[in-house]
Each structure stands twice: as C-alpha cells, then as structure tokens.
C-alpha positions in Angstrom: -27.9 -12.0 -4.7 -27.6 -8.4 -6.0 -24.6 -5.9 -5.7 -24.2 -2.2 -5.6 -21.5 -0.7 -7.9 -19.5 2.5 -6.9 -17.3 4.5 -9.2 -15.8 7.9 -8.2 -18.3 8.2 -5.3 -21.3 7.4 -7.5 -23.5 4.4 -6.7 -25.3 2.2 -9.2 -27.5 -0.9 -9.1 -28.4 -3.1 -7.7 -27.2 -5.6 -10.4 -27.3 -9.5 -10.5 -24.2 -11.5 -11.3 -25.6 -11.9 -14.7 -26.0 -7.9 -15.0 -22.4 -7.6 -13.9 -21.2 -10.0 -16.5 -23.1 -8.3 -19.3 -22.2 -4.7 -18.3 -18.5 -5.6 -18.0 -18.6 -7.2 -21.4 -20.2 -4.1 -22.9 -17.7 -1.9 -21.1 -20.4 0.0 -19.0 -19.0 -1.5 -15.8 -15.1 -1.7 -15.3 -13.4 -4.5 -13.5 -11.8 -2.0 -11.2 -15.2 -0.5 -10.1 -16.0 -1.4 -6.6 -18.9 -3.8 -5.7 -20.6 -4.9 -2.6 -23.5 -7.2 -1.7 -25.7 -6.9 1.5 -23.7 -9.9 2.9 -20.2 -8.6 2.3 -18.5 -6.5 4.9 -16.3 -4.4 2.5 -16.2 -3.2 -1.0 -14.0 -5.2 -3.5 -13.3 -4.8 -7.2 -15.8 -6.2 -9.6 -13.1 -8.3 -11.2 -12.9 -10.1 -7.7 -16.6 -10.6 -7.6 -16.7 -12.3 -10.9 -13.6 -14.2 -10.3 -14.7 -15.5 -6.9 -18.0 -16.8 -8.3 -16.5 -18.3 -11.4 -18.3 -16.0 -13.7 -16.2 -14.8 -16.7 -17.0 -11.8 -18.8 -18.3 -12.8 -22.3 -16.9 -10.9 -25.3 -19.0 -8.2 -26.8 -18.8 -6.3 -30.0 -18.3 -3.0 -28.1 -14.8 -1.7 -28.0 -13.2 -3.0 -24.6 -12.5 -0.4 -22.0 -8.9 -0.2 -21.0 -7.7 -0.6 -17.3 -7.6 3.1 -16.1 -4.1 4.4 -15.3 -2.4 1.0 -15.8 1.2 2.1 -16.1 0.0 5.5 -17.4 -0.7 8.3 -15.2 0.0 6.3 -12.0 3.3 4.3 -11.7 3.0 0.9 -10.2 4.1 0.6 -6.5 7.6 -0.6 -5.7 7.4 -4.4 -6.1 10.3 -5.8 -4.1 9.2 -9.2 -2.6 8.3 -8.6 1.1 10.3 -11.7 2.2 13.3 -10.4 0.4 13.0 -7.1 2.2 12.6 -8.9 5.5 15.9 -10.8 4.8 17.9 -7.9 3.7 16.6 -5.9 6.7 17.7 -8.7 9.0 21.3 -8.9 7.3 21.6 -5.1 7.5 20.4 -4.7 11.1 17.1 -3.1 9.7 19.0 -0.4 7.7 17.7 -1.7 4.4 14.1 -1.5 5.7 14.7 2.1 6.7 15.9 2.9 3.2 13.1 0.9 1.5 10.6 2.9 3.6 11.9 6.0 2.0 11.4 4.3 -1.5 7.8 3.5 -0.8 7.1 7.0 0.7 8.7 8.5 -2.3 6.4 6.5 -4.7 3.4 7.7 -2.5 4.2 11.2 -2.9 4.4 10.9 -6.6 0.9 9.6 -6.8 -0.5 11.7 -3.9 1.6 14.9 -3.9 -0.4 16.1 -0.8 0.9 13.3 1.3 3.2 14.2 4.1 4.5 10.6 4.5 7.8 11.2 2.8 8.6 14.2 5.0 7.7 12.2 8.1 10.0 9.2 7.0 12.9 11.6 6.2 12.6 13.1 9.7 12.3 9.5 11.2 15.4 8.5 9.3 17.6 11.4 10.4 16.5 10.7 14.0 17.3 7.0 13.7 20.8 7.9 12.2 21.4 10.3 15.2 20.2 7.6 17.6 22.6 5.0 16.1 25.4 7.5 16.5 24.8 7.9 20.1 24.6 4.1 20.6 28.0 3.7 18.9 29.3 6.4 21.2 28.2 4.3 24.2 29.8 1.1 22.9 33.0 2.8 22.2 33.2 4.2 25.7 32.4 0.7 27.1 35.1 -1.0 24.9 37.6 1.5 26.5 36.4 0.6 29.9 35.0 3.9 30.5 31.7 4.6 32.3 29.3 6.2 29.7 27.7 9.4 30.9 24.0 9.7 31.1 22.8 11.4 28.0 19.3 12.8 28.3 19.7 14.2 24.7 20.3 10.7 23.4 17.4 9.3 25.3 15.2 12.1 23.8 16.4 11.3 20.3 15.6 7.7 20.9 11.9 8.4 21.8 11.5 10.9 19.2 12.8 8.5 16.5 10.0 6.0 17.6 7.3 8.7 17.6 8.5 9.9 14.2 8.4 6.4 12.8 4.9 5.7 14.1 3.7 9.1 12.7 5.3 8.2 9.2 3.7 4.7 9.3 0.2 5.9 9.9 0.6 8.8 7.6 1.7 6.4 4.7 -1.2 4.0 5.7 -3.6 6.8 5.1 -2.0 7.8 1.9 -2.1 4.2 0.5 -5.8 3.7 1.6 -6.9 7.1 0.0 -5.2 6.3 -3.3 -6.3 2.7 -3.6 -9.8 3.5 -2.7 -10.0 6.7 -4.8 -7.9 7.3 -8.1 -7.1 3.5 -8.3 -10.1 1.9 -6.6 -8.7 -1.5 -5.8 -10.4 -1.8 -2.3 -7.0 -1.6 -0.1 -7.5 -2.0 3.6 -4.6 -1.8 6.0 -4.9 -3.1 9.5 -3.8 -0.6 12.2 -2.2 -3.4 14.3 -0.1 -4.7 11.6 0.9 -1.2 10.6 2.0 -0.4 14.2 4.2 -3.5 14.6 5.5 -4.3 11.0 5.2 -0.9 9.1 6.9 -0.9 5.8 7.3 -4.7 5.5 3.5 -5.0 5.9 3.0 -2.1 3.5 5.3 -4.1 1.1 3.2 -7.3 1.4 0.2 -5.4 0.5 1.8 -3.6 -2.3 2.8 -7.0 -3.8 -0.8 -8.1 -3.7 -1.8 -4.7 -5.4 0.7 -5.3 -8.4 -0.5 -8.8 -8.8 -4.1 -7.6 -9.0 -3.2 -4.9 -11.5 -1.5 -7.4 -13.6 -4.3 -9.9 -13.6 -6.7 -6.9 -14.5 -4.4 -6.0 -17.4 -4.3 -9.5 -18.6 -8.2 -9.8 -18.5 -8.5 -6.5 -20.4 -6.0 -7.8 -23.1 -7.8 -11.0 -23.5 -11.2 -9.1 -23.9 
C-alpha cells in the first residue's frame, strides 16, 4: 500500500510505509503532515498512519524536526473535559455551556483572527439573556396569579436567539476545520448533525482529542 503526503497544499509521493518511516526519521516528513492511501476515505496525520500500522520511526543522525507551533505560535485549545462541561451545564441550567462557548470562540478568534464566530456567539448570548429575562417576567406574572400578556417581541427574541446560536455553531465549526486542516494540519472533521444538536459540548469533545493528539506528537518528537 502506498500513501500520498500533503503539506501546505503541496502533494508528495506516493510512498510506502517504509518510505514514510525513513523520511520521518530523517525529518523530511513531519508526523503532522497529512497522509492518505487509495483505500482511506479521509486524510489523517502521518503519525496516525505509522501508529495504526505498528511502525515506529527509527532514530537518525539528522536533527529532529520539532512539532510546528506546539505551544508556540498557536495556543492549545481549551481543554476542559467535555463530560465536566456537560455536568456543569446541567447544574447551571446550561448557563455554563453558554459561557464556555464564548471561551472556545475567543480562543478560535486568537488563532483565526478573521473568524466571526466570537461575534455571533456574543450576539447569541445577549439574545439568550434577553429571552431569559422575558421568561422570568412570565413566571413572576403567573406566581401573582396574573394572566401574562402575549408578547410578540419575546417570541421574536426567542426565535432570534436560536437562529443566532445555530449561525454561531456552524461558523465556529468552519473556523475549527479551517485551522486544524491548514495552519495545524491534524485532520479535524466535524459532523454537521452533531454540531446542530450538541454545539459547544461536541466541539469540546473534539478539542479534547486534538489536545491529546498534540501531546502525543510532542512526546514522540522529544523521544526522537
């Protein structure tokens, strides 16, 4: 089986597994370069190809190539465990998830300044707060045995908050995929259905995986 290798939009190969092992050891191919065979549906990092086949890079006398931008130019993504985010979101009636979405979007804005995800999340958060305020007003009226008035503005704000959240989610999804398939080519793919239903919790699950992969790649480079 042979593999094509991609780096910064340039294609190289095809290479056998033995070629990849030799070129990684010499520093000509990075573990973070993307690789794909004819039987693979998606591009994945070279490090995953070598790891999944049980091939390890042999030491060479050439100076090892450091993992690019590892904790340098690009800061690591927020690494809160997604399960903990889910729990805190449940305990705070989703308020923690709303705040944590802003944290992820702020990080995305640092690594991809052209992204509009943070702006959309801020708009969505403001609308969510306004919608909660209207809901509290209805609950207070009912507690005083008063008939709440129909509020078309409140209904509009509720719909607008959902639309804004969906726009923010899919904007952040595009930002993450662009970053982790460009400047940091780790082969991130985000499912549209999971994005629609789970949003920030799903993103955090994937960012946990990204952080784990980056740590593994750093360790491999140190060992080399």
